C-alpha positions as CSV (number, residue, x, y, z in Angstrom):
1,M,127.5,127.6,92.7
2,E,127.8,131.0,94.3
3,V,126.0,132.7,91.5
4,S,123.1,130.2,91.7
5,Q,122.8,130.8,95.4
6,F,122.7,134.5,94.8
7,L,120.0,134.2,92.2
8,L,117.8,132.1,94.4
9,V,118.0,134.7,97.2
10,F,116.6,137.4,94.9
11,L,114.1,135.2,93.2
12,H,112.1,134.8,96.4
13,V,111.7,138.2,98.1
14,P,108.4,138.4,99.9
15,V,107.0,141.9,100.0
16,L,104.1,142.6,102.4
17,T,101.2,144.6,101.1
18,V,98.8,146.7,103.1
19,L,96.3,143.8,102.8
20,S,98.8,141.5,104.6
21,R,99.2,139.5,101.4
22,E,102.7,138.8,100.0
23,V,104.0,139.6,96.7
24,T,106.8,137.4,95.3
25,W,108.9,138.5,92.4
26,G,110.2,135.6,90.2
27,R,111.4,134.4,86.9
28,I,110.6,131.4,84.8
29,V,112.8,130.3,81.9
30,V,111.3,128.9,78.7
31,D,113.4,126.9,76.3
32,G,111.9,127.5,72.9
33,N,114.7,125.8,70.9
34,T,113.2,122.3,70.8
35,P,109.8,121.1,72.0
36,V,110.0,118.4,74.7
37,A,106.7,116.8,73.7
38,K,103.9,117.2,71.3
39,T,100.1,116.9,71.6
40,D,97.5,116.3,68.9
41,E,96.1,119.4,67.3
42,N,92.8,118.5,69.0
43,Y,94.2,117.8,72.5
44,V,91.2,118.9,74.5
45,C,88.5,116.3,74.4
46,M,85.1,115.8,76.2
47,T,83.1,112.7,76.8
48,L,79.4,111.8,76.5
49,D,78.4,108.9,78.8
50,V,76.0,106.1,78.2
51,W,74.5,106.0,81.8
52,P,70.7,106.3,81.4
53,F,69.4,106.5,85.0
54,N,69.0,109.2,87.5
55,E,71.3,108.7,90.5
56,C,70.1,110.6,93.5
57,P,71.4,109.1,96.7
58,Q,71.7,112.7,97.9
59,T,70.8,116.3,96.8
60,P,72.0,117.5,94.4
61,C,71.7,114.4,92.2
62,V,75.0,112.7,91.3
63,W,73.7,112.0,87.8
64,D,70.8,113.2,85.6
65,G,69.8,110.5,83.2
66,N,68.8,113.1,80.6
67,A,72.6,113.7,80.1
68,S,73.0,110.2,78.6
69,M,74.2,110.1,75.0
70,L,71.1,107.9,74.4
71,V,68.7,110.7,75.1
72,L,70.5,114.1,75.5
73,N,68.6,116.8,73.7
74,L,70.8,117.7,70.8
75,S,68.6,120.4,69.5
76,L,69.4,122.9,72.3
77,P,71.2,125.9,70.8
78,I,73.4,126.3,73.9
79,L,74.8,122.8,73.5
80,T,75.4,123.3,69.8
81,K,77.2,126.7,70.4
82,A,79.3,125.2,73.3
83,V,80.7,122.5,71.0
84,E,81.0,124.8,68.0
85,A,83.1,127.3,70.0
86,F,86.0,124.8,69.9
87,G,85.9,124.6,66.1
88,T,86.9,121.0,66.2
89,L,86.1,119.5,69.6
90,R,87.0,115.8,70.0
91,I,84.2,113.9,71.7
92,R,84.5,110.4,73.1
93,L,81.2,108.4,73.5
94,G,81.2,105.5,75.9
95,G,81.7,104.8,79.6
96,T,80.9,101.9,81.9
97,L,77.8,100.7,80.0
98,Q,79.4,100.8,76.5
99,D,80.2,97.1,77.2
100,K,76.5,96.3,77.7
101,L,75.3,98.2,74.7
102,I,73.7,96.2,71.9
103,Y,73.4,97.9,68.5
104,D,70.0,97.6,66.9
105,V,71.4,96.6,63.5
106,G,72.1,93.5,61.4
107,S,71.1,90.2,63.0
108,F,70.5,92.0,66.3
109,K,67.9,94.4,64.9
110,G,64.6,94.2,66.8
111,R,66.2,91.9,69.4
112,C,67.4,94.5,72.0
113,H,65.6,96.5,74.6
114,P,66.3,99.6,76.8
115,F,68.4,99.3,79.9
116,E,66.8,98.1,83.1
117,R,68.1,97.7,86.6
118,S,68.8,94.0,87.5
119,N,70.4,92.6,90.7
120,S,71.7,89.6,88.7
121,S,73.5,91.5,85.9
122,L,77.0,93.0,85.6
123,F,76.9,96.5,86.9
124,L,73.4,95.6,88.2
125,I,72.0,96.7,84.8
126,T,70.8,94.6,81.9
127,E,72.1,95.0,78.4
128,G,70.6,98.0,76.6
129,C,69.8,99.0,73.1
130,F,71.5,101.6,70.9
131,Y,69.0,102.4,68.1
132,M,70.3,103.5,64.7
133,E,67.9,106.4,64.7
134,R,69.8,107.8,67.6
135,W,73.2,107.1,65.9
136,D,71.8,109.1,63.0
137,E,70.8,112.0,65.3
138,L,74.2,112.0,67.0
139,N,76.1,112.0,63.7
140,R,74.0,114.9,62.4
141,F,74.9,116.8,65.5
142,F,78.6,116.0,65.1
143,N,78.6,117.0,61.4
144,K,76.9,120.3,62.3
145,T,79.3,121.2,65.1
146,G,82.5,119.9,63.6
147,A,83.1,117.4,66.4
148,I,85.8,114.7,66.0
149,V,84.3,111.4,67.2
150,T,85.7,108.5,69.1
151,F,83.1,105.7,69.7
152,G,83.4,103.2,72.5
153,L,82.6,99.7,71.4
154,N,81.2,96.7,73.4
155,A,84.2,94.4,74.1
156,M,82.2,92.1,76.4
157,L,79.6,90.5,74.0
158,G,80.0,86.8,73.9
159,R,82.1,86.5,77.1
160,N,81.1,84.7,80.3
161,N,81.9,85.2,83.9
162,T,84.0,82.4,85.3
163,M,85.1,83.5,88.8
164,G,85.0,86.8,90.7
165,K,85.6,89.6,88.2
166,Q,87.3,87.4,85.6
167,W,85.5,86.9,82.3
168,E,86.6,84.4,79.6
169,G,85.5,83.4,76.1
170,D,86.0,85.0,72.7
171,W,84.5,88.3,71.7
172,N,81.4,88.1,69.6
173,Y,82.3,90.7,67.0
174,S,79.2,90.4,64.8
175,N,77.3,93.2,66.3
176,T,80.2,95.6,66.2
177,E,80.9,94.7,62.6
178,A,77.3,95.4,61.7
179,L,77.5,98.9,63.4
180,I,80.7,99.7,61.6
181,Q,79.2,98.6,58.3
182,Y,76.1,100.8,58.9
183,T,78.4,103.7,59.8
184,I,80.3,103.4,56.5
185,E,77.2,103.1,54.4
186,K,75.9,106.3,56.0
187,N,79.2,108.0,55.3
188,Y,79.6,109.0,58.9
189,Q,83.1,110.2,59.7
190,I,84.5,108.4,62.8
191,D,88.0,109.3,63.9
192,S,88.6,106.3,66.1
193,W,86.9,103.2,67.5
194,E,87.6,102.4,71.2
195,F,87.6,98.8,72.3
196,G,86.1,98.3,75.8
197,N,86.1,100.4,78.9
198,E,88.0,99.7,82.2
199,L,88.3,95.9,81.7
200,G,92.0,95.5,82.0
201,G,94.6,95.5,84.8
202,Y,94.3,95.1,88.6
203,N,92.0,98.1,88.8
204,S,89.4,96.9,86.3
205,I,85.8,97.9,87.2
206,G,83.2,95.2,87.5
207,A,84.8,92.8,85.0
208,S,88.3,91.8,84.1
209,I,89.8,90.4,80.9
210,T,93.4,89.1,80.6
211,A,95.8,91.0,78.4
212,A,96.1,88.0,76.0
213,R,92.3,87.7,75.5
214,Y,92.0,91.5,75.1
215,A,94.7,91.4,72.5
216,K,92.9,88.7,70.6
217,G,89.7,90.8,70.4
218,S,91.8,93.9,69.3
219,I,93.4,91.9,66.5
220,K,90.0,90.9,65.3
221,L,88.7,94.5,65.4
222,R,91.8,95.5,63.3
223,E,90.9,92.9,60.7
224,I,87.3,94.2,60.6
225,I,88.3,97.8,60.2
226,D,91.0,97.0,57.6
227,R,88.4,95.0,55.6
228,L,85.5,97.3,55.8
229,Y,87.4,100.5,55.3
230,K,89.7,99.2,52.5
231,N,88.1,101.5,49.9
232,S,88.0,104.5,52.2
233,R,90.4,107.5,52.0
234,Q,90.7,107.6,55.8
235,K,90.8,104.7,58.1
236,P,89.8,105.2,61.8
237,S,92.3,104.4,64.5
238,I,91.8,101.7,67.2
239,V,91.9,103.0,70.7
240,A,92.4,100.6,73.7
241,P,92.2,99.5,76.4
242,G,90.6,102.5,78.3
243,A,91.7,101.1,81.6
244,F,93.3,102.4,84.8
245,F,97.0,102.1,84.1
246,D,98.8,98.9,85.1
247,A,102.3,98.8,83.6
248,S,102.6,95.0,83.5
249,W,99.1,94.5,81.9
250,Y,99.7,97.2,79.3
251,E,103.1,95.7,78.4
252,D,101.6,92.2,78.1
253,F,98.8,93.7,76.0
254,V,101.0,95.5,73.4
255,N,103.4,92.5,73.3
256,E,100.4,90.2,72.4
257,T,99.0,92.5,69.8
258,G,102.3,93.5,68.2
259,P,102.5,96.5,65.8
260,N,99.8,97.7,63.3
261,V,96.9,96.7,65.5
262,V,96.3,99.3,68.2
263,D,97.1,102.9,67.4
264,V,96.3,104.5,70.7
265,L,97.0,103.4,74.3
266,T,94.4,105.1,76.5
267,H,94.0,105.2,80.2
268,H,91.6,106.7,82.7
269,V,92.4,109.1,85.6
270,Y,90.4,109.8,88.8
271,N,93.3,110.7,91.1
272,M,91.3,113.0,93.3
273,G,89.4,110.1,94.9
274,A,85.7,109.6,95.8
275,G,83.3,112.4,94.9
276,N,81.5,112.0,98.3
277,D,84.7,112.7,100.3
278,T,83.8,115.8,102.4
279,E,87.4,116.8,102.7
280,I,88.3,116.4,99.0
281,I,88.8,120.1,98.5
282,H,92.1,120.0,100.4
283,K,93.6,117.8,97.7
284,F,92.8,120.5,95.1
285,L,94.9,123.0,97.0
286,D,97.9,120.7,97.6
287,P,100.5,121.0,94.9
288,S,102.4,117.9,96.1
289,Y,99.3,115.8,95.9
290,L,98.5,117.0,92.4
291,S,102.0,116.3,91.2
292,R,101.8,112.6,92.1
293,E,99.9,111.8,88.9
294,S,102.9,112.8,86.8
295,S,104.4,109.4,87.5
296,T,101.5,107.7,85.8
297,F,101.9,109.8,82.6
298,Q,105.6,109.1,82.6
299,K,105.2,105.3,83.1
300,L,102.7,105.1,80.2
301,E,105.1,107.2,78.0
302,N,107.8,104.6,78.9
303,V,105.5,101.8,77.8
304,V,104.9,103.5,74.5
305,Q,108.6,104.3,73.9
306,N,110.0,100.9,75.0
307,H,107.3,98.4,74.1
308,A,104.9,100.0,71.5
309,P,106.5,102.9,69.6
310,W,103.8,102.5,66.9
311,T,101.2,103.8,69.4
312,V,100.5,107.1,71.2
313,A,99.1,107.8,74.6
314,W,95.7,109.3,75.4
315,V,93.8,110.1,78.6
316,G,90.5,108.6,77.5
317,E,88.5,109.6,80.5
318,A,89.3,111.9,83.5
319,G,86.8,113.3,85.9
320,G,89.1,114.2,88.8
321,A,86.7,112.7,91.5
322,Y,85.0,109.5,90.7
323,G,81.3,108.6,91.3
324,G,79.9,111.5,89.3
325,G,82.3,114.1,90.7
326,S,82.1,116.1,93.9
327,P,79.2,118.4,94.5
328,Y,80.1,122.1,94.8
329,V,83.7,121.2,93.9
330,S,83.8,119.5,90.4
331,N,81.6,122.2,88.8
332,T,83.2,125.2,90.5
333,F,86.4,127.3,90.1
334,V,88.6,125.2,92.4
335,D,88.3,122.2,90.0
336,G,90.5,123.9,87.6
337,F,93.4,123.6,90.0
338,W,93.2,119.8,89.1
339,Y,91.9,119.9,85.6
340,I,93.7,122.8,83.9
341,D,96.9,121.8,85.8
342,Q,96.6,118.2,84.5
343,L,96.0,119.4,80.9
344,G,99.4,121.0,81.2
345,M,101.1,118.2,83.1
346,A,99.9,115.4,80.8
347,A,101.1,117.2,77.7
348,L,104.7,117.2,79.1
349,Y,104.7,113.4,78.7
350,N,103.5,113.3,75.1
351,T,99.9,112.6,75.9
352,K,98.3,113.4,72.6
353,V,94.6,113.7,73.7
354,Y,93.0,114.4,77.1
355,C,89.3,113.6,77.4
356,R,87.4,115.3,80.3
357,Q,84.5,113.4,81.9
358,T,82.1,114.9,80.9
359,L,80.8,117.4,78.4
360,V,77.4,117.0,80.1
361,G,76.5,114.8,83.0
362,G,77.3,114.5,86.7
363,H,78.9,117.1,88.9
364,Y,82.0,116.9,86.7
365,G,80.2,118.0,83.5
366,V,81.7,121.2,82.1
367,L,78.1,122.1,81.0
368,R,75.6,122.0,83.9
369,P,73.0,119.2,83.4
370,E,69.8,121.2,83.7
371,T,70.7,124.5,82.0
372,L,73.8,123.5,80.0
373,T,75.5,126.7,81.1
374,P,79.3,126.5,81.1
375,S,81.2,125.8,84.3
376,P,84.5,127.6,85.0
377,D,86.3,124.5,83.7
378,Y,84.6,124.9,80.3
379,Y,86.1,128.3,79.8
380,G,89.6,127.1,81.0
381,A,89.4,124.2,78.5
382,L,88.3,126.6,75.7
383,L,91.2,129.0,76.3
384,F,93.6,126.1,76.4
385,H,92.3,124.8,73.1
386,R,92.4,128.2,71.4
387,L,95.8,129.4,72.7
388,M,98.0,126.4,73.5
389,G,99.4,124.8,70.4
390,P,100.8,121.2,70.0
391,G,104.4,122.0,70.7
392,V,105.2,121.6,74.4
393,L,108.2,123.6,75.8
394,K,110.4,123.1,78.8
395,V,109.9,125.5,81.6
396,D,112.3,126.1,84.5
397,N,110.2,127.3,87.4
398,N,111.6,127.5,90.9
399,V,109.5,130.4,92.1
400,S,107.0,128.5,94.3
401,S,105.4,125.1,94.4
402,Y,102.0,126.9,94.5
403,L,102.7,128.6,91.1
404,R,102.4,126.2,88.2
405,A,103.8,127.2,84.8
406,Y,103.4,125.4,81.4
407,A,104.5,126.7,78.0
408,H,103.4,125.7,74.5
409,C,104.0,127.1,71.1
410,S,101.1,129.4,70.5
411,R,98.3,128.0,68.3
412,E,98.4,129.2,64.7
413,R,100.6,132.2,65.4
414,T,104.1,133.0,66.3
415,G,105.5,133.0,69.8
416,I,104.5,131.1,72.9
417,T,101.6,130.9,75.3
418,V,102.3,130.3,79.0
419,L,99.7,128.9,81.4
420,F,100.1,130.1,85.0
421,I,98.1,128.6,87.9
422,N,98.4,130.3,91.3
423,M,97.0,127.9,94.0
424,S,98.0,130.2,96.8
425,N,95.5,132.5,98.6
426,Q,98.3,134.4,100.3
427,T,100.8,135.3,97.6
428,D,100.5,137.3,94.4
429,F,103.4,136.7,92.0
430,I,105.1,139.1,89.7
431,I,106.8,137.1,87.0
432,E,109.2,137.6,84.2
433,I,109.4,135.1,81.3
434,E,113.0,134.7,80.1
435,N,114.1,133.1,76.9
436,H,116.6,130.2,77.4
437,T,119.4,131.7,75.3
438,N,123.2,131.9,75.7
439,V,123.1,134.8,78.1
440,S,126.2,135.1,80.3
441,L,126.0,134.4,84.0
442,A,127.1,137.9,84.8
443,E,124.3,139.4,82.6
444,K,121.7,137.1,84.3
445,T,122.9,138.2,87.7
446,S,122.6,141.8,86.8
447,R,119.1,141.3,85.4
448,M,117.9,139.4,88.5
449,R,119.1,142.2,90.7
450,Q,116.8,144.5,88.7
451,I,113.9,142.1,89.1
452,S,114.4,141.7,92.9
453,K,114.1,145.5,93.1
454,G,111.1,145.7,91.0
455,G,113.1,146.9,88.1
456,S,112.8,146.4,84.3
457,K,111.8,143.1,82.7
458,V,114.6,140.7,81.8
459,S,113.7,140.4,78.1
460,D,112.4,143.3,76.1
461,L,110.3,141.7,73.4
462,G,108.7,144.9,72.2
463,A,105.2,144.0,71.0
464,Q,102.1,143.7,73.2
465,R,101.1,140.4,74.7
466,E,97.7,139.1,75.5
467,E,96.6,138.1,79.0
468,Y,93.6,136.1,80.1
469,H,93.2,135.9,83.8
470,L,90.5,133.6,85.2
471,T,89.5,134.2,88.9
472,P,86.5,133.0,91.0
473,S,83.5,135.2,91.4
474,N,83.6,137.1,94.8
475,G,87.0,135.4,95.5
476,L,85.2,132.2,96.4
477,L,87.0,128.9,95.4
478,K,83.6,127.1,95.2
479,S,82.1,129.7,93.0
480,P,80.1,128.3,90.1
481,T,80.9,131.4,88.1
482,V,84.2,132.7,86.8
483,L,85.6,136.1,85.9
484,L,87.8,136.8,82.9
485,N,90.0,139.8,83.6
486,G,87.6,140.9,86.2
487,K,84.4,140.5,84.1
488,I,81.9,137.8,84.8
489,L,81.5,135.2,82.0
490,E,77.9,134.3,81.3
491,T,75.9,133.2,78.3
492,T,73.0,135.2,76.8
493,E,69.4,134.0,77.0
494,E,69.8,132.7,73.4
495,G,72.8,130.5,74.5
496,D,75.5,132.7,73.0
497,L,78.8,132.4,74.7
498,P,80.6,135.6,75.9
499,N,83.6,136.9,74.0
500,L,86.9,135.8,75.7
501,T,88.6,139.2,75.4
502,P,92.2,139.6,76.6
503,V,93.9,142.5,78.2
504,Y,96.9,143.8,76.5
505,R,100.2,144.6,78.1
506,Q,103.6,145.6,76.9
507,S,105.9,142.6,76.5
508,N,108.7,144.4,78.4
509,S,106.6,144.6,81.5
510,S,106.3,142.0,84.2
511,I,103.3,139.7,84.6
512,S,101.1,139.9,87.6
513,I,99.5,136.6,88.7
514,A,96.8,137.1,91.4
515,T,96.1,134.7,94.2
516,W,93.7,131.8,93.3
517,S,93.9,132.4,89.6
518,I,94.4,130.6,86.2
519,S,96.1,132.7,83.6
520,F,97.1,132.3,79.9
521,V,99.7,134.7,78.7
522,V,100.4,135.0,74.9
523,V,103.8,136.4,74.0
524,P,103.9,136.8,70.2
525,N,107.4,138.0,69.9
526,F,109.1,135.3,72.0
527,V,111.7,133.9,69.7
528,A,111.2,130.1,69.8
529,S,112.9,128.3,66.9
530,G,111.3,125.1,67.9
531,C,107.8,126.5,67.2
532,K,108.5,127.3,63.5
């Protein structure tokens, strides 16, 4: 107890600089022996939404209809290069109107029409048509860019509204079956089919379906996929329900379906509130507020472990602020304090995939609607994808609530990568990464004395490490541009992305984390037996 108290004293020694900013020396401990969780190899995911209309209740517009998956210009080089940069970017197609989308194929061919606004229809919009020519175009784009595809299916066809938000009746699966059959005949590679969007639980949007009825439709979809893909080498997964998490509804749903039906339990996250909230930025700077969402990830992990161990958990859609995102926030540097932090947080609870709303569209698009130039979050996501491997490691971090730290096994190389997020505008941190090994308390005490005096690093790992420090342009949180190691990141006129070049430091030196920054630190010689 006395030793612990002594260590804490020397972990938090504020040092005033000439600029009246503080510098805090600290230590994080990474346990590389055994991963505490594991993500999918393609954890980072982006969405393309169906919504086809311009939404301009204010300036700038909340949504540009040209971003819809139905009409997005797929021939633009900058779009192609932005997706190709990930190598294998997972893309989820869907959203609110996926449950009003009629596929122009089979018995429905020639019988559907484009979306129109209608005061008497669900979501105030009529059913709309998804033409197979567009499905062909999308799949050519996916094949060209290496994208991994999740397609959101219409789970509402055939149902009828009985009272309030409640919808009853059996799912009419014939249109979905025809689409899947067409997809197989064209040899299009679909990783997963998602059944419905935000239709389950107490926070359902627009329409609500009971867990039992939802399960019945999911079982039918499983029968269709098993039958149509029986001669295929790879069978797509079923993803459901794409709802806001409701523990009792999710438990009822998996109990009704039983094993071998649904492969992925997916939920949506918009924990930052309404995009038109003029005070929303304060939430992005409040570590305690950002931490609240961890309970949702934990509760879904518990449902998977205790009720549906045959499934895995995904975040199927997350935009931070709902309603298209927040202007001058969702597409600026400060959004990373929510988004990049939540990528790290969700992974700790065995979330396998995390889909950002959106790739293009709304204020929360990581590519800007008009120019498709990347936002700061795009670069943060790309670095996360390239550097953070599937193995998630435990981190002990008592330095400050404003300093986040997440560690993963490095992707496709030895060692670990640590993500630091400094949400403070007053404190720079100088950090040592220590390996969780059987070091004596006396030795740890001696080492911490050295740290508190600005002395040598705790662990001398020998080789150079890579550092990628993202900071806002001109030090402005709402900056739409971002610096990497002090150099602005911008595309060329031809749409080429800039090189994401690290700075190199000796591994036996401490790590400097500036105020208002997001940093990835790759330590190749960190001995982590759990990463082999």
